[in-house]
C-alpha positions in Angstrom: 53.5 -11.8 5.8 52.5 -14.8 7.9 53.8 -18.3 6.8 52.6 -21.5 8.5 54.8 -24.5 8.2 52.7 -27.4 9.3 53.8 -31.0 9.8 50.6 -32.5 8.4 50.2 -36.2 8.8 48.1 -36.3 5.6 51.1 -35.2 3.6 52.9 -38.3 4.8 49.8 -40.5 4.1 49.5 -39.1 0.5 53.2 -39.7 -0.1 52.9 -43.3 1.1 49.8 -44.0 -0.9 51.4 -42.7 -4.1 54.5 -44.9 -3.4 52.2 -47.9 -3.0 50.4 -47.1 -6.3 53.8 -46.9 -8.0 55.0 -50.3 -6.6 51.8 -52.3 -7.0 50.1 -50.6 -10.0 53.1 -49.5 -11.9 51.6 -46.0 -12.2 53.8 -43.1 -11.1 51.8 -40.2 -9.7 52.7 -37.0 -8.0 50.3 -34.9 -6.0 50.0 -32.6 -9.0 49.2 -35.4 -11.4 46.1 -36.6 -9.5 43.2 -36.2 -12.0 41.3 -33.0 -11.5 37.5 -32.7 -11.4 36.9 -36.5 -11.2 33.0 -37.1 -11.1 33.3 -40.2 -9.0 35.3 -38.3 -6.4 32.9 -35.5 -6.2 30.0 -37.9 -5.8 31.7 -39.6 -2.9 32.4 -36.2 -1.3 28.8 -35.1 -1.7 27.6 -38.3 -0.1 29.9 -37.5 2.9 31.7 -40.8 2.4 34.8 -39.1 3.8 36.1 -41.1 6.8 39.9 -40.6 6.7 39.8 -37.8 4.1 41.7 -34.7 5.1 39.8 -31.9 6.7 36.3 -33.1 5.7 36.1 -36.2 7.9 34.7 -34.7 11.1 31.0 -35.0 12.1 30.4 -31.3 11.4 32.0 -31.5 7.9 30.1 -34.7 7.1 26.9 -33.0 8.1 27.7 -30.0 5.8 28.8 -32.0 2.7 25.4 -33.2 1.6 24.0 -29.7 2.1 26.7 -27.8 0.3 27.3 -30.5 -2.3 30.8 -29.4 -3.5 31.2 -30.0 -7.2 34.4 -28.0 -8.0 37.6 -27.1 -6.3 36.5 -23.7 -5.1 33.4 -25.3 -3.5 35.8 -27.4 -1.4 37.8 -24.3 -0.4 34.5 -22.8 0.9 33.5 -26.1 2.6 36.7 -26.3 4.6 36.5 -22.6 5.6 32.8 -22.4 6.5 32.8 -25.2 9.1 34.9 -23.1 11.5 34.0 -21.3 14.7 34.3 -17.9 12.9 31.7 -18.4 10.2 29.5 -20.4 12.6 29.6 -17.7 15.4 29.1 -15.0 12.8 25.9 -16.7 11.6 27.3 -17.0 8.0 26.6 -20.7 7.4 22.8 -20.8 6.9 22.6 -17.6 4.8 25.3 -19.1 2.5 23.5 -22.4 2.2 20.1 -20.8 1.5 21.6 -18.6 -1.2 23.5 -21.5 -2.7 20.2 -23.5 -2.8 18.4 -20.6 -4.4 16.1 -20.1 -1.4 17.4 -16.6 -0.6 18.3 -13.8 -3.0 21.7 -12.1 -2.9 21.7 -8.3 -2.5 24.7 -6.1 -2.3 24.6 -2.6 -0.8 27.2 -1.4 -3.3 29.3 -2.4 -6.3 32.4 -2.3 -4.1 30.9 -4.7 -1.6 29.7 -7.0 -4.5 33.2 -7.1 -5.8 34.4 -8.5 -2.4 31.6 -10.9 -1.6 30.3 -12.1 -5.0 32.4 -15.3 -5.0 30.9 -16.3 -1.6 27.3 -15.2 -2.4 27.4 -12.1 -0.3 28.6 -13.8 2.9 32.2 -13.0 4.2 33.7 -16.5 4.7 37.4 -15.7 4.6 39.6 -13.4 6.7 40.7 -11.5 3.6 37.1 -10.5 2.9 36.6 -9.1 6.4 39.7 -6.9 6.0 38.6 -5.7 2.5 35.2 -4.8 3.8 36.7 -2.7 6.6 38.7 -0.8 4.1 36.2 -0.4 1.3 32.9 0.0 3.3 34.3 1.3 6.6 37.1 3.6 5.3 39.9 1.9 7.3 43.4 2.9 6.3 45.8 0.1 5.4 47.4 0.5 8.9 44.0 0.2 10.6 43.1 -2.8 8.5 46.4 -4.4 9.5 45.6 -3.8 13.2 42.2 -5.4 12.6 43.9 -8.4 11.0 46.2 -8.8 14.1 43.2 -8.6 16.4 41.5 -11.3 14.3 44.6 -13.4 14.8 44.3 -13.2 18.6 41.7 -15.9 18.7 39.0 -15.8 21.4 40.1 -12.3 22.6 37.0 -10.4 21.5 37.9 -7.4 23.6 40.6 -6.6 21.1 37.9 -6.3 18.4 35.5 -4.1 20.3 37.8 -1.1 19.9 37.1 -1.2 16.1 33.3 -1.1 16.5 32.8 2.7 16.6 35.4 3.3 13.9 33.7 0.8 11.6 30.1 2.1 12.3 31.1 5.7 11.7 33.0 4.9 8.5 30.1 2.8 7.0 27.4 5.4 7.9 29.5 8.1 6.4 29.7 6.1 3.2 26.0 5.7 3.0 25.6 2.1 4.4 22.7 1.4 6.7 23.2 0.8 10.4 21.8 -2.8 10.0 24.6 -3.6 7.5 27.2 -2.2 9.8 25.9 -4.2 12.7 25.9 -7.4 10.6 29.4 -6.9 9.4 30.7 -6.2 12.9 29.0 -9.3 14.3 30.7 -11.3 11.5 34.0 -9.8 12.5 33.4 -10.8 16.1 32.8 -14.3 14.8 36.2 -14.4 13.1 37.6 -13.6 16.5 36.7 -17.2 17.3 39.0 -18.5 14.5 38.3 -18.1 10.8 40.4 -19.2 7.8 42.3 -17.1 5.3 41.3 -18.1 1.7 44.9 -19.1 0.8 45.0 -21.4 3.8 41.7 -23.0 3.0 42.8 -23.5 -0.7 46.0 -25.3 0.4 44.0 -27.6 2.6 41.4 -28.2 -0.1 44.2 -29.5 -2.4 45.0 -32.2 0.1 41.4 -32.9 0.8 40.7 -33.5 -2.8 43.8 -35.6 -3.3 43.0 -37.8 -0.3 39.4 -38.1 -1.5 40.6 -39.2 -4.9 42.8 -41.8 -3.4 40.0 -43.2 -1.2 37.7 -43.3 -4.2 40.1 -44.9 -6.8 42.9 -46.6 -4.8 41.2 -47.4 -1.4 43.6 -50.2 -0.4 46.6 -47.9 -0.8 44.7 -45.1 0.9 43.8 -47.1 4.1 47.3 -48.7 4.2 48.9 -45.3 4.1 46.6 -43.9 6.8 47.3 -46.8 9.2 51.1 -46.3 8.6 50.8 -42.5 9.3 49.1 -42.8 12.7 48.3 -41.0 15.0 46.4 -38.5 12.9 42.8 -37.5 12.1 39.6 -38.2 13.9 39.5 -42.0 13.6 41.5 -44.7 15.4 42.8 -47.7 13.4 39.8 -49.8 14.5 37.4 -47.3 12.8 39.6 -47.0 9.7 39.7 -50.8 9.3 36.0 -51.1 9.7 35.5 -48.4 7.0 38.0 -50.2 4.7 36.1 -53.4 5.0 32.8 -51.6 4.4 34.4 -50.5 1.1 35.2 -54.0 0.1 38.9 -54.0 1.0 40.2 -57.4 2.2 42.1 -56.9 5.4 44.4 -59.7 6.4 45.6 -60.4 10.0 49.1 -59.9 11.5 51.2 -62.9 10.5 54.8 -63.7 11.4 55.3 -65.3 8.0 53.7 -62.5 5.9 53.6 -59.2 7.8 56.2 -56.5 7.5 56.8 -54.0 10.3 54.3 -51.6 8.8 51.0 -52.4 7.2 51.5 -53.5 3.6 49.6 -54.4 0.4 49.4 -57.9 -1.1 48.0 -59.2 -4.4 44.4 -60.5 -4.1 43.3 -61.7 -7.5 43.1 -58.5 -9.7 43.0 -56.3 -6.6 45.0 -55.5 -3.5 44.6 -56.7 0.0 45.7 -54.9 3.1 48.0 -56.8 5.5 48.3 -55.6 9.1 51.8 -54.9 10.1 53.8 -56.1 13.1 53.7 -52.6 14.5 50.1 -53.1 15.4 51.0 -55.7 18.0 50.9 -54.1 21.5 54.0 -55.0 23.5 56.1 -56.1 20.6 59.5 -54.3 20.5 60.1 -52.6 17.2 63.7 -53.9 17.1 62.4 -57.4 17.6 60.0 -56.9 14.7 62.9 -55.8 12.5 64.9 -59.0 13.4 61.9 -61.1 12.7 61.4 -59.7 9.2 65.2 -59.9 8.5 65.3 -63.6 9.6 62.3 -64.5 7.5 64.2 -63.5 4.4 65.9 -66.9 4.7 62.6 -68.7 4.6 59.3 -69.0 6.6 59.3 -70.0 10.2 58.3 -73.6 10.9 57.4 -73.5 14.6 57.6 -71.2 17.6 61.1 -72.5 18.7 62.4 -71.9 15.2 61.0 -68.4 15.3 62.6 -67.7 18.7 66.0 -69.0 17.7 66.3 -67.4 14.2 64.8 -64.0 15.2 66.3 -63.8 18.6 63.0 -63.2 20.3 62.5 -63.4 24.1 59.5 -64.6 26.0 57.8 -61.2 26.2 57.9 -60.6 22.4 56.7 -64.2 21.7 53.9 -63.8 24.2 52.9 -60.5 22.5 52.7 -62.2 19.1 50.9 -65.2 20.6 48.2 -63.0 22.3 47.7 -61.0 19.0 47.0 -64.2 17.1 50.1 -63.7 14.9 51.4 -67.2 15.5 48.1 -68.9 14.4 49.7 -70.4 11.3 52.3 -72.2 13.5 50.1 -73.3 16.4 46.5 -73.2 15.3 45.1 -70.8 17.9 46.0 -68.3 20.6 45.9 -70.7 23.5 48.4 -73.2 22.1 50.5 -70.3 20.8 50.8 -68.8 24.2 51.6 -72.2 25.7 54.4 -72.7 23.2 55.7 -69.2 23.7 55.9 -69.6 27.5 57.7 -72.9 27.1 60.6 -71.5 25.1 63.8 -71.6 27.1 67.0 -69.8 26.3 69.5 -72.6 25.9 73.3 -72.5 26.6 75.4 -71.3 23.7 76.6 -74.8 22.9 73.0 -76.0 22.4 71.7 -73.0 20.4 71.4 -75.1 17.2 69.9 -78.1 18.9 66.1 -78.0 18.8 64.1 -79.6 21.6 60.7 -81.1 21.0 57.8 -81.5 23.5 54.3 -82.7 22.9 52.0 -79.8 23.2 49.0 -80.4 25.6 45.5 -80.5 24.1 44.1 -77.0 24.8 40.6 -75.9 23.7 40.5 -73.3 21.0 39.3 -69.8 22.2 35.7 -68.9 21.6 34.7 -66.2 19.2 34.1 -63.8 22.1 37.5 -64.7 23.6 39.2 -64.0 20.3 37.4 -60.7 19.9 38.5 -59.6 23.4 42.1 -60.6 22.7 42.0 -58.7 19.4 41.0 -55.5 21.0 43.4 -56.0 23.9 46.4 -56.7 21.7 45.7 -54.9 18.4 43.1 -52.3 19.2 40.8 -53.7 16.5 39.4 -57.0 15.3 39.0 -58.6 11.9 36.4 -60.9 13.3 32.8 -59.9 13.6 31.9 -56.5 15.1 31.4 -56.7 18.8 27.7 -55.8 18.5 27.2 -58.7 16.1 27.7 -61.0 19.0 25.3 -58.9 21.2 22.7 -58.4 18.4 20.2 -61.0 19.8 20.2 -59.3 23.2 19.9 -55.8 21.6 17.0 -57.0 19.4 15.2 -58.2 22.5 15.5 -54.6 23.8 14.1 -53.4 20.5 17.2 -51.5 19.6 17.8 -50.5 16.0 21.0 -50.9 13.9 22.4 -47.9 11.9 21.2 -49.3 8.6 17.7 -50.0 9.9 17.4 -46.4 11.1 17.9 -45.2 7.5 14.5 -46.7 6.7 12.7 -44.5 9.4 11.0 -41.2 8.5 12.2 -37.9 9.8 10.7 -37.2 13.2 10.3 -40.8 14.2 11.0 -41.8 17.8 13.7 -44.5 17.8 15.9 -46.6 20.1 19.5 -47.2 19.1 22.6 -48.9 20.6 26.1 -48.2 19.5 29.7 -48.0 20.6 30.9 -44.5 21.2 33.9 -43.9 18.9 34.2 -40.1 19.1 33.0 -37.5 21.6 33.0 -33.8 20.7 32.1 -30.7 22.7 33.1 -27.7 20.4 33.3 -24.3 22.1 31.0 -22.9 19.4 28.2 -25.4 20.3 27.3 -23.8 23.7 27.6 -27.0 25.7 26.1 -29.4 23.1 27.9 -32.8 22.9 28.1 -34.7 19.6 28.6 -38.5 19.7 29.8 -40.6 16.8 28.4 -44.1 17.5 29.0 -47.3 15.6 27.5 -50.8 15.2 28.1 -53.6 12.8 26.1 -51.9 10.0 27.4 -48.3 10.1 27.7 -45.0 12.0 25.1 -42.9 13.7 25.7 -39.2 14.6 24.0 -38.3 17.9 23.3 -34.8 19.2 23.0 -34.3 23.0 21.6 -30.9 23.9 23.0 -29.2 27.0 20.0 -30.0 29.1 20.5 -33.7 28.3 24.2 -33.5 28.9 23.5 -32.2 32.4 21.0 -35.0 33.0 23.1 -37.9 31.6 26.7 -36.5 32.2 28.2 -39.8 33.3 26.8 -41.7 30.4 27.8 -39.1 27.9 31.4 -38.6 29.1 32.2 -42.2 30.2 29.9 -44.7 28.5 31.4 -47.1 26.0 28.2 -48.8 24.7 25.1 -46.6 25.0 21.4 -47.0 24.4 19.9 -43.8 23.1 16.2 -43.1 22.7 15.3 -40.0 20.8 14.1 -38.4 17.6 15.4 -39.4 14.2 16.1 -36.4 12.0 16.7 -36.2 8.2 17.7 -32.9 6.7 19.1 -32.3 3.2 20.3 -35.9 3.1 21.9 -35.7 6.5 20.8 -38.3 9.2 21.2 -37.8 12.9 19.7 -38.8 16.2 18.6 -36.2 18.8 19.0 -37.8 22.2 16.1 -37.7 24.7 17.2 -40.5 27.0 20.6 -42.2 27.4 21.4 -45.5 29.2 24.9 -46.9 29.7 24.8 -50.6 28.7 28.6 -51.0 28.6 28.3 -53.9 31.0 27.3 -56.1 28.0 30.8 -55.8 26.6 32.4 -57.5 29.6 36.1 -56.8 29.6 36.2 -55.4 26.0 38.1 -52.1 25.6 37.2 -50.4 22.3 39.8 -48.0 21.0 38.2 -44.6 20.5 39.3 -41.0 20.1 37.7 -38.2 22.0 37.9 -34.6 20.9 36.7 -31.8 23.1 
């Protein structure tokens, strides 16, 4: 028996979200009490609105969801297992989708095989099915099947599986199965050598996938707050999570020395909840200093920077970090005056600790919108101001570059030009050198496919570019939208000193 004990960040996120619901909604929920088979949750999943949702948030999963259209728990079990190197390499994905959509009939060579594969429409998707097929159709003994299981567990070592080929072929032919069926089954076994899921593993993950999807659908403020407080995890950096939260109508409030806790928190907002960014988001702020700040604030709000420094025992570096992050705005008006005030704080002798000093602050110009945006990314890794590409939109329009939302109006096969920030790069081993880029602008996300020939041609742009112009063919397939790159140009120079927080997966 093999037991995996996994420290999953999503378990922490779900626990936090349920705690927030209890505190702010007065509704006590456990994982097991989350309503089953909720229609709104399934609709959201089918539309691939799954940023932040456990296991089904990747580009590949989002591409599969509108095709497979999960509508019950077991569909989600299959969804999680089928987007794996094993089923992909074993060429099981497209046959399953065609059969699910009624485009291909399902034939079984025997009743024994039908018993094993009926629940997955004749396609072996789980490791257990492969083992059962070897025993039932190939005549493997229990000991031989266990050896096959061990070989499947030695991922990417196909040589260990080749030793079973002759034994499997001979057993299947002896039992009346055709050579074509034997070849198909062995190729699928080879696919599982690239990593496939046991059914029980996928079912466990599906439980967390559904729970996190339900939270996003019905308690989005609690969901995003919990995700931000459980970082690092998942595909998306806080910048992308906050953008997605705001696209879903969640009010996100800035870091504030008079309102923020150490972690992100929820605050009343009319009949709903707003998400307040926590002090932990401020780069360069010592966590112990943040704890002292929160403790000192229990005696009342801070009135000015000097009052903050004295009561919370903050040094110049902590004050400067808060000032640059815009967290002192309510005391000073803007970042420039806040930083001036922070730099002017002196540590007085002990005898003068309770004797405030007052200076007239100089008249400093307020930072521009672009300066605030640059400072946001430098100090928080995200911005609550306008998206960076909103500021560049006039220039991008002059270059006739589309937004994500305008691409949705184009027909499949159209040749388009798009510009977006690269937030995720992926080069999965099962894709034979193809690179998948997740790109973002102020209106949404565009998934871009770069075939190996184009990766070789535009390697520097693909691997290093922050803001890319992509020209290519717009494709729509079963409700899935993507851009196939034909030409790529790095236009990151337009961002100036901006550093956008992204996560790359290879």
